[in-house]
C-alpha positions in Angstrom: 7.9 1.4 3.5 8.3 -1.6 5.0 11.0 -4.2 4.0 9.5 -8.2 4.3 11.5 -11.7 4.4 9.7 -14.7 4.0 10.4 -18.4 2.5 6.8 -20.3 1.5 3.5 -19.0 0.5 2.7 -16.7 3.0 -0.6 -16.2 1.9 -1.0 -20.5 2.6 -0.5 -20.1 5.8 3.6 -21.8 6.2 5.5 -19.2 7.2 5.8 -15.5 8.6 7.3 -13.0 7.8 10.3 -10.8 8.6 9.9 -7.3 8.8 11.1 -4.4 9.3 9.2 -0.9 8.8 10.2 3.1 7.7 7.7 5.7 8.6 8.1 9.1 7.9 9.8 11.3 10.5 7.2 14.7 9.9 4.8 12.7 11.6 4.6 14.3 15.3 3.8 11.7 18.4 0.2 11.4 18.2 0.5 9.8 14.5 3.1 7.8 15.4 1.9 6.0 17.8 -1.4 5.9 15.7 1.4 4.4 12.9 2.4 1.8 15.1 -1.2 1.1 16.4 -2.2 0.2 13.2 0.6 -1.0 12.1 1.1 -3.7 14.6 -2.5 -4.8 14.8 -3.4 -4.1 17.4 -5.9 -1.7 16.0 -7.5 -3.9 15.1 -9.3 -4.5 10.9 -7.9 -5.8 8.6 -4.4 -4.9 9.7 -4.7 -7.3 12.8 -5.7 -10.4 10.4 -2.3 -8.7 8.3 -0.4 -8.6 11.3 -0.7 -12.8 11.8 1.1 -12.6 9.3 4.2 -11.5 10.8 6.9 -13.3 13.0 9.6 -11.2 13.6 10.0 -7.6 13.8 13.3 -6.2 12.8 12.6 -2.7 14.1 10.5 0.0 13.7 12.2 3.2 13.1 11.5 7.2 11.4 13.1 8.5 9.3 12.6 10.8 5.6 10.5 9.6 3.3 10.4 11.6 -0.2 8.1 10.1 -2.6 8.2 12.9 -5.0 11.7 12.0 -6.3 9.2 8.0 -6.9 9.1 7.3 -10.9 6.0 5.1 -11.5 4.9 3.8 -15.0 1.8 2.2 -15.4 0.7 0.7 -18.7 -1.8 1.7 -20.0 -3.2 4.4 -17.5 
């Protein structure tokens, strides 16, 4: 899960987003290291380009995440 704050149009490349990220605390050490590499853009690919839109990383933490209680309603599906 990530939280972001930015002013302006991030897609027009005239601003940078400040973010904080939370990963599921059930991840083992190898998974945690992999997620950090992916979401900081160090693994390459799309996330490398996306990482260029990030200004300050305010924090990366691991927390219990439970999506079973998340209720999503899709209109027309």
